[in-house]
N, C-alpha and C positions, 0 to 999 in steps of 0.2 A: 547552607547553602545561601546564593548571591540572588536577590530576583530583580531583576533588570526589564524596565518597560522601556529605554529611549535604545533606539538600533543605532547610537554610536555608542555607547556605554556596554553595548554587547559586544561591538568590535574592538573595544579599548582590553576586556576583558578577555578575549582568545587570544588577543596578540600578546598580551602579557603574559598570558600560562607560557606561549610557545617560547616567549623571549627569556623565562625563565628555563628553558630545555624541557619543559613539559610536553607532552602528543594530548591532543584534544579527540574526545568521542560526542558524536552529537546525534540526537533523537530529536527530529524535526515531529510536531504532532499538532492535531485539532483540540487535545483535553480529552476530558470524560475518561479517565485512563481505567482501562481493564488490565489482566495479566499480558496480554499481548503486548501493549505499552512498554510495561514494565520488565518485560523480557530484554528488548530493544535497551533498554537503560542499564540492566543490569549486564548485559553481553558488554555494553560500551565500558562498564564498571571494572570489568575483567581484563579488558585490554588496553586500558587507555586511561593516562594519570587525571585527565580532568574529563570531568563527565557534564557536557552541556543539553540542554534540553530548549525547545521553543513549544510555547502553548498558544494557538494562532487559528481562530475559526474563520478560514480565506475566501471571502465573497467572490471572488473571482471565479472559484472553482465550485461555483452554485448557480444552477440555471433559473428560469421562470419557472416559479412554482413548484422548487425545491424546497427543500426543509431548513435553510439557512437561519431564518428566525427562531426555528424549534428544536433546531440542533442541539444535544444535549450538552449543559457546560455546568461546573463545581470547579471554581478555580481554587478554593481552599481546599478540597479534598484533593485535588491533583497534587496541588505544593505540598501538602503534609506526605502523600504518596512518595513522589520523587525525593524528598528529604529523607525519607526511610531506607531509600538506594543511596544515600549520599551523592545526589548529582550535587554538581559544583557551582552551574548556572542555571539560570531558570530565566527564559527570554521569554515573556508574557507582553508584547507590543498590543497599541487599538490598532483597530484599521486606520486612523488618520496618521497613526508613527508608520506603520507602513506604505500608505499612501499617501503623503501628505499633500500631493496635486491633485487626488482623487483618482479615480481608473485610470491606472495606467495609459497611455498612448502606444508606447513600446513593451510588447509581450513577446516570452518563448515560443515559435512555433516547436511543436512536437513533431510534425513531420508525418509521413503516412501513415505512421501508430497511432497520430492524434485524432484519425477521421474514421475507425473503427472499432468495433466493439462497444467499449466502455465510450468512447468517444464518438461513436453514432448513436448511442442512447443516450449520451449525456453532452450535446453538444458545448462545446466551449472548456467543459472541464478540466481533460489534459491540459490545454493552453492556460488555463488556470494556474493547475497544479505547478504546471513547468516554470511560472514565471515566479511565483512565491518562493519555490524551492531556491529557483536562481539568486534572488534577492538574498535568503538566508545563507546561501555559501558565499554569495560574496561578500557579507558580514562577518560571518564565520573566519572563512581564510583557510590555508591547508590545514583539513582534517579529514577524521572517518566517520563517514555519515549511515546510520544505521537504519534499514527500512524494513518492513516485515513483507514475507512473499506472500503474504494473503492478496495484497494489492498487487497481484504478478505484472499486470498492463504497467501500473502508475511507474514499478522497478524497472519496468524494462526502457521506458519514456527516459527517467532520471539517468540512468546508467547510458544511455545514446548520449544525451545532454552532456553530461560531465567528458563524454569521450569526442564528442564533435565539437564543444566549445573549449575543451582542454583546460578543465576545472581542476585545480589543485584538492579534489576530495576524492577519497579511497570508498566506494558506495559499497557496503557490506549488507547484503540479503541475511534475512534473518527466518526461522522456520514459521509456518502458522502456528498461532497458538489455540486450542479447542477444548470447548466443553467436554466433561466424560463422555456424551452422548456422540462426540465428532462436531459440534457444531462451531466452526468459526468464529471465536470470539469477534468483537465487532461492537464499536460505540451505539450503532442504530439498533442492536438486539433489542436496546430496552422498549421500544415500538413494539414489540413481539408482542401480542395476547397468549395465554397458557396455551389454546389450541393451536397458534400461528408458529409460539416455539415449537410445541411437540411437531406439527407440519416442516419446519426446518431442516430437522435432522434429512431429508429427502436428498438436499444437495450432498451431504460427505456420503450417503447412502451408494448416491449412480456416480460419484467420481470413485470411490472403492472399489462398485463392481467392475469401474473402467478401468480400475489399475490392475484386479486381477485375470482381464482379458487377455487370450492369445493371441486375438482379432488383429492382424495389421491395418486391416483399415480403418483409417481415422474418420471415413463419411458414417460407416457403420456404426462405429462406436458414437459419434454423436449424436445418431440418429437414438440409440439405445438409450443415451443419456436424456435427451429430449423427452424421451417416451417416459422414462422413470420419472422424472421430475413432473411432467404434466400429469402422470395417472394421481398426484397429492392435490385433492380437490382445492385445498387453500393455497395453491402454488399457481404463479403465473409465469410460465419460463419466459424471458428475455432473450437470452443468446447463449448459444453452447457451441464452441470451438475448441478444435484441435490445433495447437500453432508449435513449431520448433521454439525449441527453449532458450536459444540464442539468441534469434533473427526477430521471431517472436509472427512470425509469416503461418499462413496456413499451411499445413502440411496432407499428402494425399495417402500414405502408407506409413507406419511406425518403422522407419530405419534408423532414427537415431533419437536422442531423447526428446521429449515432447513433453508441454504441459497443457493438458485440457482445462480449460475456463469454462464458467458457466455464471449466469446472473438471472435471478427468479426474484417477484414481487411475493410477498407474504403481507396483506394488509397494507399499513403505511410503510412498511420495511422493504427497501429494498437489498438485497444481501448478494455478494458476492462470494464465489470460493475458487479454488483449483488444486489439482495436484501433481505431483511430475511422475512421467507415464516411461518407463525402459520399454526399447524395443522387446517383442517377444521373443524369447531363447531359438537362437540358430536365425534369425532375421539377419544380422550384418552378413554372418556368415553366409546366409544362400544370397544376399547383393552380391558382395563381391566375389563370386565364382562365376 
């Protein structure tokens, strides 16, 4: 595995791979790997000739009072895990390498989607995320990029950015990887106390109850999920929304595939999760009559 610190060297390595007739798969990360991260690399390894990753804690997507300084990091462990999956290129730039002129004056506007849900709770987060991903894609060149569906709004923004800005990137969404009790894997799970860790399973439990529901009303579904999460004393719900799986706009009734997205705080940890919902059986037929 080649570990690369300079942006120009990363660009040259990706260009050289394609010049040799090989396809490139890329998994951008902020490090502190768990099974979810590794599943992206494994998917890329199965589908592409050359696997590249980046490990970069991007300051642009952290707001005031957020956990930039405390965000978990363990570069040596991450590189060892990546090497175990036969990753070919690991781009590990410094902040100065990614932003040599300091905070960039030009950034990627994520559009209206960047102002709601995660964008409303964490102002500037999605703009910062889209900006660094655009920079990485610019260095990478034509490739496939792998992202986890746990960060569903992030994935929606990236897909729109790639489409609207005509980037030569094939964006591949990969299933959320969960603990045996259903908790979505996240680097921030390390912040949870044992009691908060047990309480955090209420997110997945609420989502599973929603997935089993036959009620076509998105409003009633969101209310029930909110009540279910709020019933856990250690949970502080942030938002619950039911959105169209393609447009990510709010829906009123379950007439086509939708995604229910949730966010809640458990002590220091703010966790997000989501599941895909299919319309109740017969709903599409009823709407077409």
